[in-house]
Each structure stands twice: as structure tokens, then as C-alpha cells.
C-alpha positions as CSV (number, residue, x, y, z in Angstrom):
1,M,-17.3,-0.7,-16.0
2,L,-16.4,1.1,-19.2
3,L,-14.8,4.0,-17.2
4,V,-12.6,1.6,-15.2
5,M,-11.6,-0.1,-18.5
6,T,-10.8,3.3,-19.9
7,A,-8.7,4.1,-16.8
8,S,-6.8,0.8,-17.3
9,M,-6.2,1.6,-20.9
10,S,-4.7,4.9,-19.9
11,W,-2.5,3.3,-17.3
12,G,-1.4,0.8,-20.0
13,T,0.4,3.6,-21.8
14,T,3.0,4.0,-19.1
15,G,5.3,1.3,-20.4
16,I,5.4,2.7,-23.9
17,L,5.9,6.2,-22.5
18,Q,8.8,5.0,-20.4
19,A,10.4,3.3,-23.4
20,L,10.1,6.6,-25.4
21,A,11.5,8.7,-22.5
22,P,15.2,9.9,-22.7
23,A,17.7,7.2,-21.9
24,D,18.8,8.8,-18.7
25,A,15.3,8.8,-17.2
26,H,15.5,6.9,-13.9
27,P,12.5,4.5,-13.5
28,L,11.6,5.9,-10.2
29,T,11.5,9.4,-11.5
30,V,9.1,8.2,-14.2
31,G,6.7,7.1,-11.4
32,A,7.3,10.2,-9.4
33,V,6.7,12.6,-12.2
34,R,3.4,10.9,-13.1
35,V,2.1,11.6,-9.6
36,V,3.6,15.1,-9.3
37,L,2.2,16.4,-12.6
38,A,-1.1,14.7,-12.0
39,A,-1.4,16.5,-8.7
40,V,-0.5,19.8,-10.3
41,T,-3.2,19.2,-13.0
42,M,-5.9,18.3,-10.5
43,I,-5.0,21.2,-8.2
44,I,-5.2,23.7,-11.1
45,Y,-8.6,22.2,-12.2
46,T,-9.9,22.3,-8.6
47,K,-8.9,25.9,-8.2
48,W,-10.5,26.7,-11.5
49,K,-13.7,25.2,-10.2
50,G,-13.5,27.5,-7.2
51,K,-12.7,24.9,-4.6
52,S,-10.0,24.8,-2.0
53,V,-7.5,21.9,-2.1
54,I,-6.8,22.4,1.6
55,N,-10.5,22.1,2.5
56,I,-10.7,18.9,0.4
57,L,-7.8,17.4,2.2
58,K,-9.3,18.4,5.6
59,K,-12.7,17.0,4.6
60,A,-11.3,13.7,3.4
61,P,-11.3,10.7,5.8
62,Q,-7.7,10.8,7.0
63,G,-7.3,7.0,7.4
64,A,-8.6,6.5,3.8
65,L,-6.3,9.3,2.6
66,I,-3.2,7.7,4.1
67,V,-4.1,4.3,2.6
68,T,-4.6,5.9,-0.8
69,V,-1.2,7.7,-0.6
70,L,0.5,4.5,0.4
71,G,-1.2,2.8,-2.5
72,V,-0.3,5.5,-5.0
73,M,3.4,6.0,-4.1
74,G,4.1,2.4,-2.9
75,Y,2.9,1.0,-6.2
76,Q,5.1,3.4,-8.2
77,F,8.3,2.7,-6.3
78,A,7.7,-1.1,-5.7
79,F,6.6,-1.8,-9.2
80,F,9.3,-0.1,-11.1
81,S,12.0,-1.4,-8.7
82,A,10.6,-4.9,-9.2
83,L,10.8,-4.7,-13.0
84,K,14.4,-3.6,-12.7
85,L,15.3,-6.7,-10.6
86,T,13.1,-9.4,-12.1
87,G,12.5,-8.2,-15.6
88,V,9.2,-6.9,-17.1
89,S,7.5,-10.3,-17.5
90,I,7.9,-11.7,-14.0
91,G,7.4,-8.4,-12.2
92,S,4.3,-7.5,-14.2
93,M,2.7,-10.9,-13.9
94,I,3.0,-10.8,-10.1
95,A,2.2,-7.1,-9.5
96,I,-0.7,-6.9,-12.0
97,G,-1.9,-10.5,-12.0
98,I,-2.2,-10.9,-8.2
99,A,-3.8,-7.5,-7.6
100,P,-7.4,-8.7,-8.5
101,I,-7.1,-11.5,-5.9
102,I,-5.9,-9.1,-3.2
103,A,-8.5,-6.5,-4.1
104,G,-11.2,-9.2,-4.0
105,L,-10.2,-10.1,-0.5
106,F,-10.0,-6.5,0.6
107,G,-13.5,-5.9,-0.8
108,S,-14.8,-8.9,1.0
109,V,-13.2,-8.1,4.4
110,F,-13.5,-4.3,4.4
111,E,-16.5,-3.6,2.1
112,N,-18.6,-6.7,2.7
113,E,-18.6,-7.5,-1.0
114,P,-19.7,-11.1,-1.8
115,L,-17.1,-13.2,-3.7
116,S,-19.5,-14.9,-6.2
117,K,-18.6,-18.0,-8.2
118,R,-19.0,-15.9,-11.3
119,W,-16.4,-13.4,-10.1
120,I,-14.0,-16.2,-9.1
121,T,-14.4,-17.8,-12.6
122,S,-14.1,-14.6,-14.5
123,T,-11.1,-13.4,-12.5
124,A,-9.3,-16.8,-12.8
125,V,-9.8,-16.8,-16.5
126,A,-8.5,-13.2,-16.9
127,I,-5.5,-13.8,-14.6
128,F,-4.5,-16.9,-16.5
129,G,-4.8,-14.8,-19.7
130,C,-2.6,-12.1,-18.1
131,F,0.1,-14.7,-17.4
132,L,0.0,-15.9,-21.0
133,L,0.0,-12.4,-22.3
134,L,2.9,-11.1,-20.3
135,G,5.0,-14.3,-20.3
136,G,4.4,-15.6,-23.8
137,N,7.0,-13.5,-25.5
138,S,9.7,-14.2,-22.9
139,S,12.5,-16.7,-23.1
140,A,12.4,-19.9,-21.1
141,S,14.9,-18.7,-18.6
142,F,13.7,-16.2,-16.1
143,T,15.7,-14.2,-13.5
144,I,14.1,-15.1,-10.2
145,D,15.3,-12.4,-7.8
146,G,13.9,-12.8,-4.3
147,K,14.0,-9.1,-3.5
148,G,12.4,-8.3,-6.9
149,V,9.6,-10.9,-6.4
150,T,8.9,-9.5,-2.9
151,L,8.7,-6.0,-4.3
152,A,6.3,-7.2,-7.0
153,F,4.0,-8.6,-4.3
154,V,4.3,-5.3,-2.4
155,A,3.3,-3.5,-5.6
156,A,0.2,-5.8,-5.9
157,F,-0.8,-5.0,-2.4
158,C,-0.2,-1.2,-2.9
159,F,-2.3,-1.3,-6.1
160,A,-5.2,-2.9,-4.2
161,F,-4.7,-0.4,-1.3
162,L,-5.1,2.4,-3.9
163,G,-8.5,1.2,-4.9
164,L,-9.7,0.6,-1.3
165,G,-8.5,4.0,-0.2
166,M,-10.2,5.8,-3.1
167,K,-13.4,3.8,-2.6
168,R,-13.5,5.0,1.0
169,L,-12.7,8.6,0.0
170,G,-15.5,8.4,-2.5
171,T,-18.0,8.0,0.4
172,I,-17.3,11.6,1.5
173,L,-15.8,13.3,-1.6
174,D,-17.0,13.7,-5.2
175,T,-15.1,12.3,-8.1
176,T,-12.7,15.2,-8.8
177,E,-12.2,15.8,-5.1
178,T,-11.2,12.1,-4.6
179,A,-8.7,12.3,-7.5
180,T,-7.4,15.6,-6.2
181,A,-7.0,14.4,-2.6
182,A,-5.2,11.2,-3.8
183,T,-2.7,13.0,-6.0
184,A,-2.2,16.2,-4.0
185,A,-1.5,14.3,-0.7
186,S,1.0,12.1,-2.6
187,L,3.2,15.2,-3.3
188,V,4.6,14.7,0.2
189,I,6.4,11.7,-1.1
190,G,6.5,12.4,-4.8
191,V,8.4,15.7,-4.8
192,P,11.3,14.5,-2.6
193,A,11.6,11.3,-4.7
194,L,11.6,13.3,-7.9
195,I,14.4,15.5,-6.7
196,L,16.4,12.7,-5.2
197,F,16.6,10.6,-8.4
198,N,17.7,13.4,-10.8
199,P,14.8,14.7,-12.8
200,L,16.9,16.7,-15.3
201,W,15.7,14.6,-18.2
202,I,12.3,16.3,-17.9
203,L,13.9,19.6,-19.0
204,T,14.6,18.3,-22.5
205,T,11.9,18.7,-25.2
206,R,11.2,15.0,-25.4
207,G,11.3,14.6,-21.7
208,L,8.8,17.4,-21.1
209,I,6.4,16.0,-23.7
210,I,6.6,12.5,-22.2
211,A,6.3,13.8,-18.6
212,S,3.3,15.9,-19.5
213,I,1.5,12.9,-21.1
214,L,2.5,10.7,-18.1
215,G,1.0,13.2,-15.7
216,V,-2.2,14.0,-17.5
217,I,-3.1,11.1,-19.8
218,S,-1.7,8.2,-17.8
219,E,-2.5,9.5,-14.3
220,A,-4.8,12.5,-13.7
221,L,-7.6,11.4,-16.1
222,P,-7.6,7.7,-15.3
223,M,-7.7,8.6,-11.6
224,C,-10.9,10.5,-12.2
225,F,-12.3,7.7,-14.3
226,F,-11.3,5.1,-11.7
227,A,-12.9,7.2,-8.9
228,I,-16.2,7.3,-10.8
229,G,-16.1,3.6,-11.5
230,L,-15.4,2.7,-7.9
231,K,-18.5,4.5,-6.8
232,K,-20.6,2.4,-9.2
233,I,-19.1,-1.1,-9.1
234,Y,-17.6,-3.5,-6.6
235,L,-13.9,-3.1,-5.7
236,R,-13.3,-6.8,-6.7
237,D,-14.8,-6.2,-10.2
238,A,-12.8,-3.0,-10.8
239,Y,-9.5,-4.9,-10.4
240,T,-10.6,-7.7,-12.7
241,L,-11.3,-5.0,-15.3
242,S,-7.9,-3.4,-14.5
243,L,-6.3,-6.4,-16.4
244,F,-7.2,-4.4,-19.5
245,E,-3.9,-2.5,-18.6
246,P,-1.4,-5.2,-19.7
247,L,-3.7,-5.9,-22.7
248,T,-3.3,-2.3,-23.8
249,A,0.4,-2.2,-23.1
250,C,1.0,-5.4,-25.1
251,F,-0.8,-4.1,-28.2
252,L,0.8,-0.6,-27.9
253,S,4.2,-2.3,-27.8
254,A,3.3,-4.2,-31.0
255,I,2.0,-1.1,-32.8
256,V,4.6,1.5,-31.6
257,L,7.7,-0.5,-30.9
258,G,7.1,-3.2,-33.6
259,E,7.2,-6.1,-31.1
260,R,5.8,-9.3,-32.6
261,L,2.8,-10.9,-30.9
262,E,3.3,-14.6,-30.5
263,T,0.6,-17.3,-30.2
264,F,0.5,-17.4,-26.4
265,P,0.1,-13.6,-25.9
266,L,-2.8,-13.6,-28.4
267,I,-4.5,-16.5,-26.6
268,G,-3.9,-14.6,-23.3
269,A,-5.5,-11.4,-24.7
270,G,-8.5,-13.4,-25.7
271,L,-8.8,-15.0,-22.2
272,I,-8.6,-11.5,-20.6
273,M,-11.5,-10.4,-22.8
274,C,-13.4,-13.6,-22.0
275,G,-12.8,-13.0,-18.2
276,I,-14.0,-9.4,-18.5
277,L,-17.1,-10.4,-20.4
278,L,-17.9,-13.0,-17.7
279,L,-18.2,-10.3,-15.1
280,P,-21.9,-9.4,-14.3
281,S,-22.8,-6.0,-15.8
282,S,-25.2,-5.2,-12.9
283,S,-22.6,-5.1,-10.2
284,T,-23.5,-1.8,-8.6
285,P,-23.4,-2.3,-4.8
286,Q,-27.0,-1.9,-3.5
287,G,-26.0,0.5,-0.8
288,N,-24.2,2.8,-3.2
289,K,-26.8,3.2,-5.8
290,N,-28.1,6.6,-4.6
291,L,-24.5,7.8,-4.2
292,A,-23.7,6.7,-7.7
293,R,-26.7,8.6,-9.1
294,G,-25.5,11.7,-7.5
295,I,-22.2,12.0,-9.4
């Protein structure tokens, strides 16, 4: 659970890094460069460990690999596009807030995970806290763009697909192999997207620093942490814990960008923590205990 929370905290740095990137950085290139540099990082590490990336991709369950790639790249493109059309608050509330519900349904249908009353309660509390956290500093008038809202829902589905795919990959691959397969296979979409949307901002000093942090700190490392966590806990619980991402982003914005935290966001932050604390700590799927010990 702590590793999944750590992964979520790392993902929560994305917004602040995008804000600090050069002004001409296209939102879609921010998402694409995360995946591309994360893939390069994992490929180098894998080669250093004496393993073949090609063999890992061949060994990976192909259906799970496709689902993971769709989740990784679909989330990047749908999420950043949704934010551009609807604004940060509405887009984030839908994409991040709805994902735990979808992941819970995916876990129940595809992984036979029980949807306990305690999980429903904790997730409901955390999601309500997420809405207060992300919407509390916004003005009363929102821009409700139909296309943007649709893309935000697509992003939520893709985020849940990412976890489902990685959980299935983890039944065959070890932790680093899972993260390597997920990022390396995503290069098929990530590289063309990066070239298409003008990546020249990366060649500046600030751009190179931001891109490097995006690739390593906000993608490669958290993918490894998330892969470990998914082997040890239910998919449903992992996505309730993922609500630590907007919590991290909110406090980083306050510390780095000087944004003021109003009353409702602070209440929302408290509710997210309450929801996370309500999750059962002994949530290791019984069938995966031996697998988890072998990491």
C-alpha cells in the first residue's frame, strides 16, 4: 500500500512540472516525453541487468500488453486534452475521481475481487474528498465542454486499463520486467506523438531538466512501485490509494506556485486521508501471496 501511495505521489508531480516547463511545451508532448524517457530509462536498466527487452516483450501476455499500452498512452492523450477543453478542475475530478470506481468494477469482473462494504465506504469518502480538493479553489462558473467531459471519462477508463494490464503482466513478469514492457511497448505510440507535436522545447536547458524529471521521477520509478503494489494488493484498493496523486499535486502547487489552500480543499485533503485509512491493511489477494513473496 505504501508503494502504491509513493507511486501516486510521484505521479502527482506532473502538474507542477508541466507548469514549470517552457511556455511552448505542448500538453501532449509533456505526456509523450514522460513515456518515451521512462521507456529509455527502463530499457537501459534492463540491459544493465543483462536481460533482453525483446525477450521480455515476447514473454509478456500479448493481450495484457495491449491493454497496458492503451492505458498508458490513452490516459496521457485523453487526460491532457480534457484539461485543455474543460479546465483543470472538472477534467481532473472526472478522470482521477471516477477511476477508482471503474478499477473496482474491473477488479470484480476480471480478477474476481470482492467489493466489500469497507472498500465502498472508504472509496466514497476519498472520492468526495477528491471533488472538494480539486473543485474547492475554482470559481462558481465551470466550462462544461461535452467533448472534454467525454475525454475525461476516457482518461478514467484508460487509467483503470493501465492497472488491469499491469496486474495481468505481473502474473508472468517480475516487477522491472512489467514496467519495462509497459513503457517500451508504448514507444510505438509515444515516439510518433512526440515528433508530431513539436518537441523542440526539450532541447532547452529548462526543458531538458523538466523532461528528465518527468521521465524518471514521475513515470519510470512510479511504474515500478505500482507494479510491485499491484502484485500485493487488490486492483480496487490500488486505485483508492491513487487518490493520493491529486493530494500531492494540490500541496505542491501551494508550496511551489504559492497557490492558497481554501477551506474546502483542506477538508477534501482530510477526507482523502480518512478514506485511505479506512482501507483494510491486509488486502493481499490470497491467490497471489506466494507470488508476492517472490518479488
